[in-house]
N, C-alpha and C positions, 0 to 999 in steps of 0.2 A: 517541480524541477528537474533534474538532470546536474547535476554537480561532476563536472570531469573538472582533469588538471590539466595545469598548463605546459606546453602547447597543445591544445583537443585535438586529436589526428585520428579520421574516420576516415572510412570508406564505403560506397555505395555500390554493390554487385548493379551488375545490369544499367551503365547508369544511362540516362538523358539529360544532356544540358540543364533543360528547364529545371527538373526534380531535381539538382546538382547542387544546381546557384542557389535555391529558393531553400532549401537543405541551409546550406552556408549563411543564407543573407536572415533567414531562421535564427541559428544555433548563435553566430555574431550578436544581432539583435534583442537574445533571448542571452549571454553572455555580458554584454557589453564592450571597455579595450580591456578588460580583464583578463582574457587567453587570448591566444594570436588560435584560429582554427585554422585548419589544413584537411583536405578530405581530397583522397585519391579515387574517381569517377573510374570503374574496370568494367568492359565489356566485350564480348567476341566479334563483336563486328564492328571490322576498318570503317566503313562508311561513317558508324553513327560516332565512333571516336574523333575522325577526321571533321567531322562536323562539328564535336564540341571544343574540340580545339582551336578552330576558326572563329567560333563564337563567345570563349571564353573569356569573362570581362574581371576576371579575375584570378592571373594568372601565376602571382606569387602564394595564392594561395589554394586551388584547385589545381589538379595535376590531371590529365588523364591517358591513361591505358590500355590497349588492347592484350585484356589477359582470358586464360579459357582458366580457369579458378579449382578446376578437376586433374586438371594436370599437377604434376608433379614439384616442376621447374616452380608454378604459383607459390609457394610455400617462402621460396626465397627470395622472388620478386614484390613479394610483398613486404617480404626484411626490410629487404635493401631500402625501400621506404619507409617504414619505421627507424631507423637505425638514423637517418635522413636530421631524425628533432629526438633522437637520444629514447627514442621507446622500444618497448619491449612487447604489448601489447595496442591494438586500434582501443581510444577510446567507446567505439561506438562502430557498430558495422551495420548498413542496411540495407537490407535487402527486400526489393520491392517485386514483385510479378516475375519474384526471379526463380523460386523452389520446382514451380510446374514441370520448366523445360528443364531446370537440371532431373528431376525426377524420369520425366519422359524417355528424354535421349540418353538416362544412366539406371535407370531401375531405382527401384530400392534401397540396395545395397549404395545404389552412385548417391540418395540422398543423401543417407546415414554419412557417410563420405563425405559427405559433403557441411553436412550439419556439423559435423564431428572436427573437421578444419577449420568454422567460422567460430565455434564457441573454447578453439585452444591459442585463436588471434587476437580474440575482444573482451574488452569487460562488461559491454552492454552490444545486445544484438536488437536490432528494430528490425522483425519480420513480418510480411505479409502474406499471406497463402494464401493460395486457392482454392476452392471449394471440389469436387471432383468435376460440379456443372462445368467450370470451366475448361478442364480435361476435355470431359468430352466435344467443348462447341472446338474448343482448338488440334483435332482431330478430325473434328467436320472440315474448320478452314484448311488445314494442311492438304488433305484431301484434294477438297473442290481446286486447290493451286495447284495440285500433281505434285506438293512438295513428300520430303520423307513422310513415312507411313508408320504408325506407333500402333502400340500394343498394348492395348489399353489393360487387357486379358490378366498381363505378362506384372502385375502390379498388381500385390495382396496391400499396401498400405493405401488406401481410400480417404481416409478421416486428417486432412494434413495437423488442420489444428492440434486435436487427439494426441495422435502424435508427436508434437513437437513436445506437450504437457508431459509426456512422458518421458521424453528421451533426453532435455534437455535437464532435466534435475538429476539422470547419470552421469554428465557428464558437469557438473558444479553448478550448473546454473539453477538459479528459479524464479521461476516464472510471477509476474507482477500479475497481483489476482485478474487486474480491469485487463479490458481492450484501449487502448488510448487513441481510440476512435476508428475511423469508419473511414472508408477511400470513395473516389466518386461511382467507385464498382462499387459499392455493399460490400465491402469487403473488409474487414480487422486486419490492429495491427496489434500486433503485443510483440513483450520485450520485458528478455528475458537478461536477468543481472548475475555476472558472475562472481563466486566468495571473491571476497579481499584479505 
């Protein structure tokens, strides 16, 4: 069980409405009525954000915003959300299928910048890292669709799970020894906890 302070404030990077509402339902069923849960779902995709807003059944508890977390302005947007609930950090940040795209678009330095940024904004981090074969598959898919071509050769970080286990202890995070389970794609999810 994860203990969260009231109110629980969570953000979901690369939001999908069904995933975000599923997270909300899970947290509220686990925590009961003792804690109000508020979630900020963010993504770069205007259409995804619009669809999520239109189908949002929990408008008092889930907010969707378009945001590029790699932009410096995103920190002030995130802090503004936190201030609504008198918080300085999110209780939980989730990153499902996110790190690969940030890594592909922004390189090794961009991935580390992202990880550093979220580590300063959360008490708990739940990350689903993608394996190197997912990177290759994404590049093939983008090439077939005549979209952006990514140069995998420039990326030196190839084992994201190992990189996370090395990166977060330096950022005052500890890695729970066990994976929290596996997604339907066969990927492990890892929880990192900051020092209190």
